[in-house]
C-alpha positions in Angstrom: 0.0 -0.2 -0.5 2.7 2.5 0.9 3.7 2.4 -3.4 0.6 3.0 -4.3 -0.2 6.3 -1.7 3.6 7.9 -3.1 2.1 7.2 -6.3 -1.0 7.2 -8.2 -2.3 7.3 -11.9 -4.2 9.5 -13.5 -6.1 8.7 -16.6 -7.6 11.5 -18.4 -10.4 11.5 -21.4 -10.5 13.8 -23.4 -12.6 14.7 -27.1 -10.4 13.7 -30.5 -13.0 15.0 -33.0 -11.1 18.3 -33.2 -8.0 15.8 -34.3 -5.4 17.1 -32.1 -6.0 14.4 -29.2 -5.0 11.2 -29.9 -7.1 9.5 -27.0 -6.6 8.8 -23.1 -3.4 10.5 -21.5 -2.1 9.1 -18.6 0.0 10.9 -16.0 1.7 10.0 -12.9 0.8 11.7 -9.6 3.1 12.5 -6.8 1.3 12.0 -3.9 4.0 14.3 -2.2 3.9 17.4 -4.1 0.2 16.5 -6.2 2.8 16.9 -9.9 1.5 14.9 -12.6 4.1 13.7 -14.9 2.9 12.4 -18.5 3.0 8.5 -18.8 1.8 7.4 -22.2 -1.3 7.9 -24.5 -3.9 5.3 -25.3 -4.7 6.4 -28.8 -7.3 5.0 -31.5 -10.3 5.5 -29.5 -12.9 7.9 -30.5 -14.0 10.8 -28.0 -13.4 9.1 -24.9 -15.4 11.8 -22.8 -16.0 9.9 -19.8 -14.0 7.3 -17.9 -14.5 4.5 -15.1 -12.7 2.2 -13.2 -13.5 -1.5 -12.1 -13.6 -1.7 -8.3 -10.3 -3.5 -8.0 -8.7 -0.9 -11.0 -7.9 -3.9 -12.9 -10.0 -2.4 -16.1 -10.8 0.9 -17.3 -13.9 1.8 -19.3 -14.2 4.6 -21.7 -17.6 6.2 -23.7 -17.1 6.8 -26.9 -18.8 9.9 -27.6 -20.1 10.0 -30.9 -23.6 9.8 -32.6 -22.3 6.6 -35.0 -19.9 3.6 -33.8 -18.6 0.5 -35.9 -21.3 1.7 -38.3 -24.0 2.1 -36.4 -26.3 4.5 -35.1 -25.4 5.5 -31.3 -22.3 5.9 -29.2 -19.4 3.2 -28.2 -17.8 1.7 -24.9 -14.4 0.3 -24.8 -13.0 -1.4 -22.3 -9.1 -1.6 -21.6 -7.2 -3.4 -19.4 -4.6 -1.1 -16.8 -1.7 -2.5 -15.9 -1.0 -1.1 -12.4 2.9 -0.7 -12.8 3.5 1.3 -16.4 -0.3 2.6 -16.6 -0.1 1.5 -19.9 -4.2 0.6 -21.3 -4.8 -2.3 -23.6 -7.6 -2.3 -26.2 -9.8 -5.5 -25.2 -13.1 -4.1 -27.0 -16.2 -2.2 -27.5 -19.9 -2.9 -28.0 -22.5 -0.2 -28.9 -24.2 1.9 -26.8 -27.7 1.9 -28.5 -28.0 5.5 -28.2 -26.3 8.7 -29.1 -23.6 10.6 -27.5 -23.2 8.7 -24.4 -21.3 11.0 -21.5 -21.0 9.2 -18.8 -20.2 5.4 -17.1 -20.5 3.8 -13.8 -19.4 0.3 -12.4 -21.3 -1.6 -10.0 -19.7 -2.5 -6.8 -18.9 -6.1 -7.8 -17.4 -5.2 -10.9 -19.9 -7.2 -13.0 -21.9 -4.7 -15.0 -20.7 -1.3 -16.6 -23.6 1.3 -17.1 -23.7 4.2 -19.8 -25.4 6.8 -20.0 -26.5 8.3 -23.7 -26.7 12.0 -23.7 -28.9 12.5 -27.4 -30.1 9.3 -27.2 -32.1 10.2 -24.0 -31.3 6.7 -22.9 -29.4 4.1 -20.3 -28.0 1.0 -21.0 -26.4 -2.0 -19.4 -23.4 -4.3 -20.2 -22.2 -7.4 -18.4 -18.7 -7.5 -18.1 -17.0 -11.1 -19.3 -13.8 -12.9 -17.8 -11.0 -10.6 -18.3 -12.7 -7.4 -18.4 -14.1 -7.5 -21.8 -17.9 -6.1 -21.9 -21.2 -8.4 -23.6 -23.5 -6.5 -25.7 -25.8 -4.6 -23.9 -28.3 -6.9 -21.5 -30.5 -3.5 -21.4 -31.8 -0.3 -22.7 -34.0 1.8 -21.0 -35.1 4.7 -23.1 -36.8 7.8 -21.1 -39.3 10.0 -22.9 -40.7 13.7 -22.1 -39.3 17.3 -22.7 -38.9 19.9 -20.8 -39.7 23.9 -20.8 -36.0 24.9 -22.6 -36.8 24.6 -26.1 -33.2 24.6 -26.9 -32.0 22.5 -24.4 -35.1 20.0 -23.5 -36.4 18.9 -26.7 -36.4 15.5 -25.6 -34.9 13.5 -23.3 -30.8 13.4 -22.6 -29.7 11.0 -19.8 -26.6 12.7 -18.6 -25.0 10.7 -15.7 -25.9 7.4 -13.8 -25.0 7.1 -10.4 -25.2 3.5 -8.3 -26.5 4.4 -4.5 -23.3 3.2 -1.7 -25.5 -0.2 -1.0 -25.3 -1.0 -5.1 -28.8 -1.5 -5.0 -30.5 1.4 -6.9 -29.4 3.5 -9.9 -30.1 7.1 -10.2 -30.0 8.6 -13.5 -29.9 13.0 -13.8 -31.8 13.6 -17.3 -31.5 16.9 -18.1 -33.7 17.0 -21.0 -36.9 16.0 -18.8 -35.8 17.6 -15.2 -36.2 14.5 -13.2 -33.5 11.7 -11.8 -35.0 8.6 -12.9 -34.5 5.5 -10.5 -33.8 1.8 -11.5 -33.3 -1.2 -9.2 -30.3 -2.6 -9.9 -30.9 -6.4 -10.9 -27.2 -8.2 -11.4 -29.0 -11.1 -11.9 -30.8 -10.3 -15.3 -28.2 -7.4 -15.8 -31.9 -5.2 -16.3 -32.8 -1.9 -14.6 -36.3 -2.4 -13.9 -38.0 0.8 -12.5 -38.2 1.7 -8.8 -41.5 1.5 -7.2 -41.1 5.8 -7.2 -39.4 6.0 -10.3 -38.4 9.6 -10.5 -37.6 12.7 -8.8 -38.4 15.8 -10.4 -37.1 18.8 -10.1 -37.4 22.8 -10.6 -38.6 23.1 -14.5 -35.4 24.0 -16.6 -33.0 23.2 -14.3 -31.4 20.8 -16.1 -30.2 17.5 -13.6 -26.5 16.4 -14.8 -24.2 14.8 -12.4 -24.7 13.5 -8.8 -23.0 12.5 -5.5 -24.1 10.5 -2.7 -22.3 11.3 0.9 -19.9 8.5 2.1 -21.9 8.0 4.8 -25.3 6.8 2.7 -27.6 8.9 4.2 -27.5 12.1 1.7 -27.5 12.5 -2.0 -26.3 16.0 -3.5 -27.4 16.6 -7.5 -25.8 19.7 -9.3 -28.1 21.3 -11.8 -26.5 22.4 -15.5 -28.8 24.9 -16.2 -30.4 25.6 -13.1 -26.6 26.4 -11.4 -27.8 25.3 -8.4 -27.1 22.1 -6.1 -29.6 20.1 -4.7 -29.2 17.9 -1.2 -31.6 15.2 -0.7 -31.8 12.7 2.6 -31.7 9.5 1.2 -33.4 6.1 2.6 -31.3 3.3 1.5 -33.7 0.8 2.6 -36.6 2.6 0.6 -33.9 3.7 -2.5 -35.7 7.1 -2.3 -34.7 10.8 -2.2 -36.3 13.9 -0.3 -34.9 17.2 -0.7 -33.9 18.9 1.9 -32.3 22.0 0.7 -31.1 23.9 -2.4 -28.2 26.6 -3.4 -26.5 28.1 -6.0 -23.3 27.6 -7.5 -22.9 31.0 -8.7 -21.9 34.3 -6.4 -25.2 36.5 -6.2 -23.7 39.3 -8.1 -21.8 37.2 -10.9 -24.6 38.0 -14.1 -22.4 36.1 -17.0 -23.3 32.7 -18.6 -22.2 29.8 -17.0 -23.2 26.1 -16.6 -22.5 23.6 -14.0 -20.6 20.6 -14.5 -19.5 18.4 -11.8 -19.8 17.3 -8.4 -17.8 15.5 -5.8 -17.7 15.0 -2.0 -14.0 14.7 -0.2 -13.6 11.4 1.1 -13.9 12.9 4.4 -17.8 13.8 3.7 -17.0 16.9 5.0 -17.1 19.1 2.3 -18.4 19.5 -1.3 -17.3 20.8 -4.7 -19.2 21.7 -7.7 -17.8 23.2 -11.0 -18.8 26.3 -12.9 -18.4 26.8 -16.7 -18.2 30.5 -17.7 -17.9 32.0 -13.9 -14.7 29.0 -14.1 -15.0 28.3 -10.6 -15.0 25.6 -8.1 -18.1 26.0 -5.5 -17.2 25.1 -2.0 -19.7 24.3 0.9 -19.5 22.2 4.3 -21.6 19.1 4.7 -23.1 18.9 8.1 -22.9 14.8 8.7 -26.3 15.0 11.2 -28.1 16.7 8.9 -27.0 16.9 5.4 -27.4 20.6 4.9 -25.0 22.7 2.8 -23.2 26.1 4.6 -21.3 28.0 1.8 -17.8 27.8 2.2 -16.2 30.2 -0.9 -15.2 30.0 -4.7 -12.2 28.9 -6.1 -11.0 30.2 -9.5 -10.0 27.5 -11.2 -7.2 29.0 -13.4 -8.1 27.8 -16.9 -11.0 28.1 -19.0 -14.5 25.7 -18.9 -13.9 23.3 -15.6 -15.3 20.5 -17.2 -15.3 16.9 -14.5 -12.6 17.1 -11.7 -11.8 14.8 -9.7 -10.6 14.4 -5.9 -7.8 11.6 -5.1 -9.0 9.2 -2.8 -6.6 10.5 0.2 -8.9 14.1 0.1 -5.5 15.7 -0.5 -5.8 16.8 -4.2 -8.7 18.2 -6.5 -7.6 18.3 -10.2 -10.1 20.3 -12.5 -9.6 19.6 -16.1 -10.8 22.5 -18.4 -12.0 21.5 -21.7 -11.6 25.0 -23.2 -7.8 25.8 -22.1 -6.3 22.6 -22.6 -5.3 22.5 -18.9 -5.3 20.7 -15.8 -4.8 22.4 -12.8 -4.0 21.2 -9.5 -5.8 22.2 -5.7 -4.2 21.0 -2.4 -7.5 21.0 -0.5 -7.2 22.2 3.4 -8.8 19.1 5.4 -9.9 21.6 8.1 -11.6 24.6 5.8 -12.3 22.9 2.4 -10.5 25.4 0.6 -8.8 25.4 -2.2 -4.6 26.2 -3.0 -3.7 26.0 -6.2 -0.4 23.7 -6.5 0.7 23.7 -10.2 -0.8 22.7 -13.8 -0.3 20.4 -17.1 -0.8 21.8 -20.0 -0.9 21.0 -23.4 -3.5 18.1 -22.5 -5.9 18.6 -25.6 -9.7 19.2 -24.8 -9.5 17.5 -21.6 -13.2 16.1 -20.1 -12.9 13.5 -17.3 -10.2 12.8 -14.5 -10.2 9.3 -13.4 -7.8 8.5 -10.1 -6.3 4.9 -10.1 
């Protein structure tokens, strides 16, 4: 374990369609300093915008955020084997996601299934993992229906993420197009996603649910809304799989008048602080979490020192936060103050072409 804590691997998903990015970029993270050192790139993979690792960090799964994949309508999902010594990724196989522009992937805690949210498809898909980490064809595809109040962004369903609860019993799908979080049961025998008895939670019209994070104690969940620029805190009943709204807080300062949309949300491993990214304001908002009530108290905003902070990651020890800037080709590293939650920039890597997602192994 000592070696692992001294150095970690960081995988960065990118957009390749502009022609500058080659695929998934690998860095070595020096845990003492937060410095990232380039350690290779896995090329030949189309728009690997969002990544996930299996629980044992043996396999990495990348969406292929496209409208066509292998000559079929829809995007793709690609499996790689991870070499934890060198960081090298070895291609295993790919499958169709049965929906355009897959933008999120998650792996259940047993490592037996991979789940994908298709943004343009407005649906979600489940994939059984075969021995050796490869993916079987989809065992379930669930289509969302409906629309929202914003004619430009909500003309139909847009599944933006699929987040599994800490007990590995339910899947929560934030759908930006219909202002709902859809709730599914994880059927690990059949690989299906049956709707929960309470099949959705509705949020404010036009808010556009995007990403979600569960508190480590399993009692609270937090949803960031892309267009509402809010974070919604929920009480979570793990036995019933139900969410009840506790509070809604803004992600932007009151005096900000420019254009900005939210992207990603993460909770420090300590469970004490919550972070959300603003694209336009180019900042990360920081909230303290009351572990007794789940309520959020404003701490501050940290400028991310780059353009359009899309996704970000917090390392498993809670020491560093890495913000990926889609429009300035950089990843900025921040040290997290464990007492206050404040972020201090410690350095950056540049010339990462259109980075979208940061995943730490």
